[in-house]
Residue frames as a rotation matrix with the C-alpha (Angstrom) as fourth column:
UNK 1
0.873 -0.297 -0.387 22.58
0.460 0.764 0.452 28.70
0.162 -0.572 0.804 119.36
UNK 2
0.686 -0.684 0.250 25.71
-0.699 -0.714 -0.036 29.95
0.203 -0.150 -0.968 121.11
UNK 3
0.284 -0.696 -0.660 29.08
0.106 0.707 -0.700 28.32
0.953 0.129 0.275 121.45
UNK 4
0.805 -0.047 -0.591 30.43
0.586 0.218 0.781 27.41
0.093 -0.975 0.203 124.86
UNK 5
0.827 -0.540 0.160 32.91
-0.553 -0.831 0.054 29.95
0.104 -0.133 -0.986 126.27
UNK 6
0.337 -0.713 0.615 35.19
-0.290 0.543 0.788 27.00
-0.896 -0.444 -0.023 127.13
UNK 7
0.426 -0.128 0.896 35.18
0.771 0.570 -0.285 25.86
-0.474 0.812 0.341 123.50
UNK 8
0.927 -0.036 0.372 35.79
0.201 -0.792 -0.577 29.40
0.315 0.609 -0.727 122.23
UNK 9
0.683 -0.709 0.175 38.81
-0.614 -0.427 0.664 29.70
-0.396 -0.561 -0.727 124.53
UNK 10
0.147 -0.625 0.767 40.37
0.109 0.781 0.615 26.62
-0.983 -0.006 0.183 122.89
UNK 11
0.617 0.197 0.762 39.66
0.725 0.235 -0.648 27.39
-0.306 0.952 0.002 119.24
UNK 12
-0.108 -0.637 -0.764 42.21
-0.135 -0.752 0.646 29.17
-0.985 0.173 -0.005 117.05
UNK 13
0.628 0.265 -0.731 42.36
-0.711 -0.184 -0.678 29.87
-0.315 0.946 0.073 113.34
UNK 14
0.713 -0.360 0.602 43.75
0.346 0.927 0.144 26.81
-0.610 0.106 0.785 111.51
UNK 15
0.697 -0.454 0.554 45.65
0.521 -0.209 -0.827 29.09
0.492 0.866 0.091 109.10
UNK 16
0.185 -0.625 0.759 47.23
-0.243 -0.777 -0.581 31.71
0.952 -0.077 -0.296 111.38
UNK 17
-0.233 -0.151 -0.961 46.77
0.763 0.584 -0.277 30.10
0.603 -0.798 -0.021 114.84
UNK 18
-0.883 -0.012 0.470 45.37
-0.179 -0.916 -0.360 33.47
0.435 -0.402 0.806 115.98
UNK 19
-0.744 0.666 -0.055 42.38
0.267 0.221 -0.938 33.80
-0.612 -0.713 -0.342 118.35
UNK 20
-0.662 0.615 0.428 38.88
0.557 0.022 0.830 33.95
0.500 0.789 -0.357 116.89
UNK 21
-0.854 0.517 0.057 36.01
-0.464 -0.708 -0.533 36.36
-0.235 -0.481 0.844 117.48
UNK 22
-0.675 0.705 0.216 32.54
0.706 0.703 -0.087 34.90
-0.213 0.094 -0.973 117.88
UNK 23
-0.820 0.546 -0.169 29.66
-0.571 -0.798 0.191 36.64
-0.030 0.253 0.967 116.11
UNK 24
-0.603 0.633 0.485 26.24
0.020 0.621 -0.784 35.28
-0.797 -0.463 -0.387 117.09
UNK 25
-0.947 0.123 0.296 24.78
0.310 0.117 0.943 36.34
0.081 0.985 -0.149 113.77
UNK 26
0.555 0.038 0.831 22.75
0.368 0.885 -0.286 35.47
-0.746 0.465 0.477 111.94
UNK 27
0.669 0.011 -0.743 24.70
-0.041 0.999 -0.022 33.87
0.742 0.046 0.669 110.46
UNK 28
0.888 -0.396 0.234 26.69
-0.212 0.099 0.972 32.46
-0.408 -0.913 0.004 113.36
UNK 29
0.727 -0.687 -0.021 30.42
0.159 0.198 -0.967 32.72
0.668 0.700 0.253 112.51
UNK 30
0.583 -0.702 -0.410 33.95
0.521 -0.064 0.851 32.84
-0.623 -0.710 0.328 113.88
UNK 31
0.955 -0.228 0.189 36.16
-0.010 -0.662 -0.750 35.66
0.296 0.714 -0.634 112.58
UNK 32
0.329 -0.922 -0.205 39.95
0.831 0.179 0.526 35.66
-0.448 -0.344 0.825 112.32
UNK 33
0.911 -0.026 -0.412 41.35
-0.124 -0.969 -0.214 39.16
-0.393 0.246 -0.886 111.90
UNK 34
0.018 -1.000 0.004 44.92
-0.366 -0.003 0.931 37.90
-0.930 -0.018 -0.366 111.38
UNK 35
-0.725 -0.297 0.622 44.11
0.370 0.594 0.715 35.76
-0.581 0.748 -0.320 108.34
UNK 36
-0.644 0.542 -0.541 41.08
-0.671 -0.739 0.058 37.86
-0.368 0.400 0.839 107.29
UNK 37
-0.768 0.393 -0.506 38.82
-0.055 0.746 0.663 34.78
0.638 0.537 -0.551 107.18
UNK 38
-0.240 0.792 0.561 35.30
-0.968 -0.149 -0.204 34.00
-0.078 -0.592 0.802 108.41
UNK 39
-0.959 -0.088 -0.271 34.51
-0.102 0.994 0.037 30.43
0.266 0.063 -0.962 109.49
UNK 40
-0.110 0.993 0.044 30.86
-0.588 -0.100 0.803 29.30
0.802 0.062 0.594 109.50
UNK 41
-0.889 0.048 0.456 29.15
-0.363 0.532 -0.765 27.69
-0.280 -0.845 -0.455 112.49
UNK 42
-0.360 0.771 -0.526 26.48
-0.600 0.241 0.763 25.19
0.715 0.590 0.375 111.44
UNK 43
0.569 0.704 -0.425 24.08
-0.058 0.550 0.833 23.77
0.820 -0.450 0.353 114.01
UNK 44
0.906 -0.205 0.371 26.44
-0.413 -0.231 0.881 24.85
-0.095 -0.951 -0.294 116.79
UNK 45
0.563 -0.739 0.371 29.46
0.602 0.674 0.429 23.17
-0.567 -0.018 0.824 115.18
UNK 46
0.397 -0.504 -0.767 32.38
-0.535 -0.806 0.253 25.38
-0.746 0.309 -0.590 114.04
UNK 47
0.897 -0.151 0.416 33.49
0.420 0.586 -0.693 24.45
-0.139 0.796 0.589 110.53
UNK 48
0.574 -0.753 -0.321 37.23
-0.306 -0.561 0.769 25.05
-0.759 -0.343 -0.553 110.91
UNK 49
0.207 -0.462 0.863 38.30
0.829 0.551 0.096 24.20
-0.520 0.695 0.497 107.35
UNK 50
-0.502 -0.486 -0.715 40.28
0.065 -0.846 0.529 26.85
-0.862 0.219 0.457 105.48
UNK 51
-0.959 0.127 0.252 38.56
0.266 0.116 0.957 25.81
0.093 0.985 -0.145 102.24
UNK 52
-0.090 0.992 -0.083 35.14
0.946 0.111 0.306 26.47
0.313 -0.051 -0.948 103.83
UNK 53
-0.154 -0.046 -0.987 36.10
0.634 -0.771 -0.064 29.94
-0.758 -0.635 0.148 105.13
UNK 54
0.552 0.339 0.762 35.11
0.795 -0.492 -0.356 33.12
0.254 0.802 -0.541 103.34
UNK 55
-0.496 -0.767 0.407 37.07
0.605 -0.641 -0.472 36.38
0.623 0.013 0.782 103.07
UNK 56
-0.253 0.333 -0.908 36.45
0.863 -0.347 -0.367 38.84
-0.438 -0.877 -0.199 105.89
UNK 57
-0.162 0.298 0.941 34.35
0.506 -0.794 0.338 41.89
0.847 0.530 -0.022 105.04
UNK 58
-0.807 -0.277 -0.522 34.89
0.587 -0.276 -0.761 44.32
0.067 -0.920 0.385 107.92
UNK 59
-0.732 0.641 0.231 31.74
-0.586 -0.766 0.266 46.23
0.348 0.059 0.936 107.01
UNK 60
0.230 0.804 -0.548 29.76
-0.275 0.594 0.756 43.09
0.933 -0.023 0.358 107.85
UNK 61
0.685 -0.118 -0.719 31.89
0.659 0.521 0.543 42.03
0.310 -0.845 0.435 110.86
UNK 62
0.495 -0.510 0.703 33.46
-0.302 -0.860 -0.411 45.22
0.814 -0.009 -0.580 112.26
UNK 63
-0.512 -0.742 -0.432 36.18
0.250 0.353 -0.902 44.91
0.821 -0.570 0.005 114.91
UNK 64
0.445 0.656 -0.609 34.82
0.781 0.048 0.622 44.76
0.438 -0.753 -0.491 118.43
UNK 65
0.005 -0.382 0.924 35.22
-0.101 -0.920 -0.379 47.93
0.995 -0.091 -0.043 120.45
UNK 66
0.868 0.255 -0.427 35.41
0.344 0.312 0.886 46.27
0.359 -0.915 0.183 123.87
UNK 67
0.210 -0.800 0.562 37.85
-0.450 -0.589 -0.672 48.20
0.868 -0.112 -0.483 126.05
C-alpha cells in the first residue's frame, strides 16, 4: 500500500519538524534524517509517535540520490 502524495506533503517529523522520506518497503516506513528516526506505517497509517520510532540505520535506508 502506498501513502497519498498529498498526505506525504503534509507530514513532518514530530520530533524535529523536518520533512520525511517515504520508503515503500517492505516494511513501509517514513524516515527522518534530521532526528535519525524511522516511523512505521501500518495498514497504510503512519504511526507518528516518537516512542514507536526506531533509530535510523542508513545501511537499511540509504539517503535518496534524486538530483
